[in-house]
N, C-alpha and C positions, 0 to 999 in steps of 0.2 A: 388803636392804629398805629402798627407802624412804619417807619417811612425809612427808607433805605439808600443811599444814592450808588446809582447802577453805574459801574461802567459803561455797560451798551445803550450809548443814549446819553451818557453825562450831564445827568442831573439826578435829582433828591425825586426819589418816585413811592406811594404808597405802595406796602404789600400788599401784594394779594396772592395767597398760595395757589395752587392749582384745584385744591382739594379744599372746605371751608376748614377742615379738624385734621388736617394733614399735612407736614410740612417735611421736605427734601433738604438736604443741606450736603455738599462734599466740599471738601477740603484739602488741598496738593500737601502729604504729608515729608518727614525728611528722604531722602537719600542716606541710606546707613553707612559712610566710607569715613567719620570721623564723629570725635565728640561732638551733641549737641554745643553750638552759642547762641546769641542771645537772640542773634535772627531769626534763627529756629523759632525760641519762645514767643516771639511777640506775634506771630498767625494763632499759636496757640494758643494764645491768652485772649487775644480779638475773637477768636471766633466762638473759643468759652465761653466767653459775657454772653454774647449772640444765642447760643444754642441756651443758657439757660435764660435770658427773653424772652427766646419763643415758645421754650417748656412750659414760660406762663401763661401764655395767652392761649396755647395750641394744646391737645390735649395728646397729640402726637407727633413726634420731633424725631426724624432720622436722619441721623448725620454719621456721614461718613468720611474717616481719612484715613486713608491711603500710606502705604509704606511701601520704598522702591527699596528692594534689595536685590537687585542684579542691574551692574551700571560700571562702565571703563573706570568712573572713577572708585570702585567697590573693587575689582580686579587691581586694580596700580596699588588699591590701597592693600591686600593680601598679599603682592606681590612684594611690597617692599618689606612686613612685616614679617615675610616668611612664615605667614600663614592659613588655613585653608581658609578658604571665603564661606564660608559656613560659621567658624569660629569671628571673622570679622562682622559681621552683619548682626549679631543672636550679639554678640558685645556691646555695640552702635545701639542696637533694637535697646536690648538693657538698661543702657543711661539715658537713652533717651525718654524710657517712660518711668525712669528712677525724678528724672528733672521734670515730667511735667506735674507727676505729683508733689514733690513739691514746689511746686506753684499755683496749686490745687485748681489744676484743670483735670477736669472730668475725661473719662476717658468715652471715644467717641462710639456711639451704638454699632459700628462693624470699624474693624481695622485691616483692608483685607492686604496678603504680600502677595507683592506682584509675583514673583513662584511659583504661589498655589493657585496661578487663574491663567496656565499659557493656552490652551484649550479653549476659551473664550475670547483673550488677544488673537489667538491664530484666526480662531472663526469670524470674529469683526474684519481683520486684513482681507480674508477671501471675500466676505464683499465686498469692500473696497474693487478687489481687483476685475470683480464680475462686473460690477459696473463699472468696469472702466475709470474709474477714480484715480487709482492706485495701477504699477507697472510695475515691470520686473525687470529690473538691469545689472548687468554684472554680480548678479547673487544677489540683488538688494532689492526691496520691494517699498519703494517709493508713492508715495500721495500727490496727485498734481495738482498745483494749484490753480493751472488756466480752469481746471474741472470745477471749479467752485469759484461765479463773481464775486461772491462777495466775500471773498480774504483779504481782510485788512479793516472791517468795519469795526472791531473790537478797538481794534490798536489807533483807531483812523489814519492808517498807511493806505493807500494804494497801490495797486497791483507797480505804478512807476519808481516806487520809493521804496523797494525789495531791491537792497543790493547783497552783491554777493560777498560772503563777508562779515556780516553782520546779525551774530550768531544763529546765523547760517551754513554747515556745511558745504565747504564749495567740493563737488567731485567734479571729472568729467562726465559723468555718463547721465546726469541730472538730463533731463529736458528744458529743465528753465531753473535756474540757480538755487531759487525760494524753493522748491521742492525739497521736501522732510522724510524721512527715515522711516517706515511702519517697521520692515525686519532686516535685517543685517545677521550675513553669515558669522560664526562661529569659529577659533581654530581649536584645535585639539586640545589645545591648554583653556580656552575660555567656557564660560558657562553656556549652556546651547540645550535646545530643543529641535526633536524634528517637525518639520513642518512640511508642507507642498515643495517649497522652494525651497531646501536643505535642510541641514542643522543651520541653526541659528537662534536668536535671542532680539524680541521687542526692542525697537527706538522707543525713547520716552513718553513719547506724547500719545501714542496710542496704550500705555498701560491706563492711565486714568480717563480716558475717555469709554475702554470696556471695564473698568471695577466702575465707574459710575454708574454704568447701565446697570450693570448685575446687579447691584445694588440698592437704585432707587428708579429704573424705568428709562426710557429714552428723552423724557425732558426733567430736569432739575427745577427745582424753585428756586434754591442758590447755589452758587458755585463762589467760590473762593479761594485769596491766594494772596502771598507779598503781590508790590506793584512791577517786582520784576519781571513777572508771569507774564503779564498780560500780552508781551511780545518775546518770545514765537509762540511758548507753550501752550495757553491759553487760545489762541490765535490757532493754533493746529488745533485744538483741540474739537476747538467748534466746527472747522471744517470737514473733520473727518467724520464726527460724529451726524452733523447734518446728512451727511449724503450719505453713509451709511444705513439711517433712518427714513429714509424716503423725503428727506426734505424737512422733516418737524426739528424744531429749537433744540439745540444742548439744555438750553440754562437761560433761566427768566430775569434773573438780579443776578450782576457779576460784582463782586464786592472783592476790594483790594487794599491790603494795609498800608501807610508806608515805610519806610526804609528808616534804617537806623544809623547813623553818625556818629561820629565823636570826633571832639572841637570842629564842625562842622565839615569836617572828609567824611565822605561815604566810608560806611564801614564793611570791608568787606576779607576774604581771602588772601585775594592779592596784593591789597595794599597791606598787610600783614599788623591788620588791628583791630580781626575782630576777637571777643572775649568769648570764651564758653565759659558756658553756665555752674558745670561744676566749681571754678574759680571763685566765680560769682558768690556759689551759694556756699564757699565759706567762707566770706566776711558777711554777707549778708541771709534773713533769711528767706524763703522765699515769699512771705507775704508780702514782704517791702520790695521785693523784685515786682513781682505782681500789681502793685500799687504803681510802684515808678513805672512802668507798662500804659497803663490805665490815666495815669495823668497827663498825659497827650493825644490827643482827640487820634483814633486810628490811622484815618489817613492821611495825615501832617506826618512829615517826617519827625526821629524823635532821635533826640541829642541823649546819647546813653554816654555816663562819664561819674565819677565817684562825687560829685554834687548833687547830678538827679536824684542818687540813692542813696542820699546821706539826708535828702528835703524828703523821699518819701519815706523813710524809716521816720523823721520828726514827727510828721501829717498822719501817720498810720498810729504812733503812739498818743497822739492827741485824742483819736477817736474814744481808744482802746481804754487812755485815760478817766473819759467820761464814763464809760461802762464800770469804771469801778466801783463797789458794793452794791449793783443791781443786778442780781440774778437774775437768768434770761427767764422770760415769760412769752406768752402764746401774744402776738401781732400778727395786722396785716403787713402788705409789702407796702411802704412810702408811694405815695401817689409821686408826690415830687421826683422820686428816681425813676419811679418807670418812662417819669413821662421825658424826662432826661437822657435817658435808654432809647425807649421807643424813637424821639427825633435823632437817626442815623446813628446811633452806638453813641449819645455824647457822653463818654465816661470821665472825662474835667464836668462836666457840669451835675453829672452823678456823684461825684466826689462831692465838687462845693455843697450840694443837699444834704449830706453824709455830715459836714461841718454844720451846716448850720443847725440841721440836728441835734447834736452832741452839745454846741454850744446852749439854746434851748435848754437841753437835759441839765446842764451845768447851772443853769439860773431860777432853774425851776426851785420850790421849797415845798411844794407840794407833792405827798409820795404817791397817790395814787398815779397822776400826772406822769412824775419819774418813773416810774413800773412802765406805763405804756410807751411814753417817750420813748424807755432800754431797750424796748422789745421793738418797737419800731427802726428805730438805730441797726440793732444786727437785721433783724430782716432785709431791712435795704443795703446792708454787706452781703445779704446771700447772695445777693442779685449780684455782685459783683466780686465774687468769691472772696470775700475780707470780712472777720469781726470774728472768725469762727471757733478762735482760743478762746479760753478764759481769761478773761482780764483780769484777773489777780496775777497771776501765772506769767502775763507777757506781763506785768507792771512789775513784777519781780525779777524777770531776765535784766544782768547784768546792761550797761549801753558800751561795757569792757568784756573781753573776750575773757572764760572762765584758764586761769593755768596751764590745762593739760594741751585747748586747742590754740592758744600763741606757743607752747615749745612748740607744736608739729609743724604751724606756720612759717616759726622761728629757722627751725631744722630744714623746710622746703625752702627756703630762702637762702639758704645757706648751699643746701645742696647746687640751686639753679647759680651761684655765684662760682662753685668751684667747676661746673661743667658751661662756665663762662655764659650763660644763658642769661645774659644783663637784664634781658626784657623782663623775662620772669620773673627777678630777682626786686624790681623796680616794682610791676603791678604788685608781688608781696608785701614788698615794704607800704607802699600805699595802702594796701587792705587792714596791714596791724595799726597802720596809722587813722583810720576810720574807726577801728576797735579801743583807740585811748591807748595804745602802746608807742613809745620811741625804741630804736633798734641802733644800738648803738656797733658798730664793726670791729674788731679789734685787730691786732697785729698777724695773728697765728690763724689771722682767717678765718675765724670765731664769731662771732657775737653775742651782744649780751640786749635785755629789753627789762625796759621798764615803764609803769605805768606813766601818762601823763600826771603833771599835778592840777592843772585847770581840768 
């Protein structure tokens, strides 16, 4: 039995899918206008663990995670880089996929790109206009929140609480400041598609509703994403989907992961403290990052810093250390780990249960029991996406970097200093310190490195 905390209702509930042998799950994916950051990775890891858990209990799990490849932020990024939009989106899609592989995140069942499904998006907008839940104004199509009395239920916001400018676009042609865009006009320079309302492109919210319905049907079992998406994105998804589908609910279980912090400050691009995955993966292996994401419960804020990552590396190495000398053998999934994950995806408790198995393995002197415990420990790791490396090879990995890696990091830091990007230079110095490397800056602007003696 799986229990999940449902944002719609604000309580933990027993999970009962619509069909006893089939589960449908949709998770909002990345908007591909920049390099993936750790904030992109947390929901990917969280819902990858949920996906693994669901696959253990149900014979068919259909998991959809979209890619938003048409957006004003993408247009701006392409203009800054003086590159074609397709070049920009392909660059960052490839980077996202590479980072997800490094983190051990399995591909979803379907990964639809918005630009490949304009026909379905336009058709949903047409249904909303025809049913008078949407209206046309100034070449825009807007959803009328006044036509949906339950608007605000997910986020616990009443209509009177919706304030102009609070994460909604203010425009004079809106009947209600909270009305949101379903379709907007495109200039000659912007991406656009022909529609009944002229050449244009979709608003952000309608994309997810159309893609979820296409691949999973009108009502989903699970819809996931970060807490920052509850309002307005998921609130708007509910409104437009319910109205387009004759009152049928969009989703039965809404799950939201907590946000990332750094030194108790929200991690965001606006504050300039967002850490890129490609930088983190230069300093730490992907499995260490994955462990760090799971060491905090998914609904809680996660303080992401160097201490968090060093602790994750040490704890992961302890698990691998227990497996040394024990070749893989067939075993069942450990009940204690399954129970922890089935209780609202309690990954910190699941990791504790893995360490309990590791301690029992280390204390055991019975060869048959050791084989059983080692197999059980590895199977528990499978549920979390951990412990899939060879334990002997993992143990042989130096705690410090090899000279070639160090030279590259030092060269990158020197280049950052020459460009007067001191924030990047400091981060690379910290990265080298994590690897046991001390850097001394020389008068000529270069630097030399040495390994810490301790």
